[in-house]
C-alpha positions in Angstrom: -61.8 -11.3 -26.3 -59.3 -11.6 -28.4 -58.0 -15.3 -27.0 -62.0 -16.7 -27.4 -62.5 -17.0 -23.6 -64.8 -13.7 -23.6 -67.7 -12.6 -26.0 -68.0 -8.9 -27.1 -71.4 -7.2 -25.0 -71.1 -4.8 -28.4 -69.6 -5.4 -31.3 -67.9 -7.8 -32.9 -64.2 -8.9 -32.1 -62.4 -10.4 -35.4 -58.9 -12.2 -35.1 -57.3 -13.5 -37.9 -54.6 -16.2 -37.5 -53.6 -18.7 -34.6 -54.1 -17.1 -30.7 -51.9 -18.0 -28.2 -52.8 -16.7 -24.4 -50.4 -16.9 -21.7 -52.9 -15.7 -18.5 -51.0 -16.6 -15.9 -48.4 -19.0 -14.5 -49.6 -23.0 -14.9 -52.7 -21.7 -16.5 -53.8 -25.5 -17.6 -51.0 -27.3 -15.7 -52.1 -30.2 -14.0 -50.2 -30.1 -10.2 -50.0 -34.1 -10.2 -48.1 -34.9 -13.6 -44.2 -34.0 -14.5 -43.5 -30.6 -16.5 -42.7 -33.2 -19.1 -46.4 -34.4 -19.0 -47.6 -31.0 -18.8 -45.7 -30.0 -21.7 -47.3 -32.3 -24.2 -51.0 -31.4 -21.9 -50.6 -27.5 -22.2 -49.6 -27.7 -26.0 -52.3 -29.8 -26.6 -55.0 -27.6 -25.0 -53.2 -24.8 -26.8 -54.0 -26.7 -30.4 -50.5 -28.1 -31.1 -50.6 -31.5 -32.1 -48.4 -34.0 -30.0 -46.4 -35.2 -33.3 -45.7 -31.3 -33.1 -44.7 -31.0 -29.7 -42.5 -33.8 -29.9 -40.5 -32.1 -32.1 -40.4 -28.9 -29.8 -40.0 -30.7 -26.6 -36.3 -30.5 -26.6 -36.2 -26.2 -27.2 -39.1 -26.0 -24.8 -36.6 -27.8 -22.1 -33.8 -25.9 -22.6 -35.4 -22.0 -22.8 -37.4 -22.6 -19.5 -34.1 -23.6 -18.2 -35.9 -26.5 -15.9 -34.3 -29.8 -17.2 -33.7 -31.6 -14.2 -36.7 -30.9 -13.1 -38.8 -32.0 -15.7 -39.6 -35.2 -14.6 -40.8 -33.8 -11.3 -44.8 -33.3 -10.6 -45.8 -29.8 -11.0 -46.9 -29.7 -7.6 -43.4 -29.0 -6.3 -42.3 -26.2 -9.0 -42.4 -22.5 -7.4 -44.4 -20.1 -9.1 -41.3 -18.8 -10.9 -41.3 -22.4 -12.0 -44.5 -22.9 -13.2 -44.5 -19.6 -15.0 -41.0 -20.3 -16.9 -42.6 -23.6 -18.0 -46.1 -22.2 -19.3 -44.2 -19.0 -21.3 -42.1 -21.7 -22.4 -44.4 -23.7 -24.3 -46.4 -21.0 -25.6 -43.5 -19.2 -27.1 -41.9 -22.1 -29.0 -45.1 -22.7 -31.0 -45.1 -18.9 -32.6 -48.3 -18.0 -33.1 -49.8 -15.2 -35.2 -51.1 -13.6 -32.0 -49.4 -14.1 -28.3 -51.5 -12.5 -25.4 -49.2 -12.6 -22.2 -51.3 -11.3 -19.1 -48.6 -10.9 -15.9 -47.0 -14.1 -16.8 -43.9 -12.4 -16.4 -44.0 -10.8 -13.1 -43.2 -14.1 -11.4 -39.5 -15.0 -11.9 -36.0 -14.1 -11.8 -34.3 -11.3 -13.4 -32.3 -13.7 -15.6 -35.4 -15.3 -17.1 -37.4 -11.8 -17.2 -34.5 -11.0 -19.2 -34.5 -14.3 -21.4 -38.1 -13.9 -21.7 -38.2 -10.2 -22.9 -35.4 -11.4 -25.6 -37.7 -14.1 -26.5 -40.6 -11.4 -26.9 -38.8 -9.0 -29.2 -38.3 -12.4 -31.5 -41.6 -13.0 -31.8 -42.1 -8.9 -32.8 -39.2 -9.3 -34.7 -40.7 -12.0 -36.6 -44.0 -9.9 -37.4 -45.8 -11.6 -35.4 -48.2 -9.5 -33.2 -47.9 -9.6 -29.3 -50.0 -8.1 -26.5 -48.9 -7.6 -23.1 -51.1 -7.1 -20.3 -49.0 -5.6 -17.4 -48.5 -3.2 -14.6 -44.9 -3.3 -14.9 -43.8 0.1 -16.7 -40.0 -1.2 -16.9 -41.0 -4.2 -19.2 -43.6 -1.5 -21.0 -40.4 1.1 -21.5 -38.0 -1.8 -22.2 -39.3 -4.4 -24.6 -43.0 -2.7 -26.4 -42.9 -0.9 -29.4 -46.2 0.5 -28.8 -48.5 1.0 -25.4 -52.4 1.1 -24.9 -52.9 2.4 -21.6 -56.5 1.1 -20.6 -58.8 2.6 -17.3 -62.0 2.2 -16.6 -62.8 0.4 -19.9 -61.4 3.8 -21.7 -58.3 4.3 -24.1 -56.2 6.7 -22.3 -53.5 6.9 -24.3 -52.0 5.0 -27.2 -48.8 5.6 -28.7 -45.3 5.4 -27.9 -44.4 3.5 -24.5 -42.0 5.8 -23.0 -44.8 8.7 -23.3 -47.4 6.2 -22.3 -45.5 5.7 -18.6 -45.1 8.9 -18.3 -48.5 10.0 -18.8 -49.6 6.8 -16.3 -46.8 8.1 -13.6 -48.6 11.5 -13.7 -51.5 9.8 -13.4 -50.9 8.1 -10.0 -49.8 11.2 -8.6 -53.5 12.9 -9.2 
């Protein structure tokens, strides 16, 4: 609902500012196009003008770590490479609200750390970041607040470490 994909059944949702959602690796990618072309395609789908993307391209490529693969078709990329590219495009535009849904669950440990640091940077710049995840380690290390939802009900809202403790205890019941 926050990203505008679904509408609320009841009530209303108001969002002020620019929203970027990275809902899964490679969302919106054209598998026949190169990584370079997909940076522009994906960025424009996120509402970024091509001129701005031209200025961001080097930063996106460097952050993704896919430099030598950028001119290869995305169909040849692993899921981790697609995740890296998708995250890199979304993270460089500095949205007001950044929604990530399990996108970080794919990829190597070094990129996970790099992406975690980038999310911390976005949080530090007073940007709101929402991560939808089952990765409790990520919640404990990166998040400043945790909201645990179960069956459409808020089960916990508060300290991430306490959220993880309560979530894990609920699994034992």
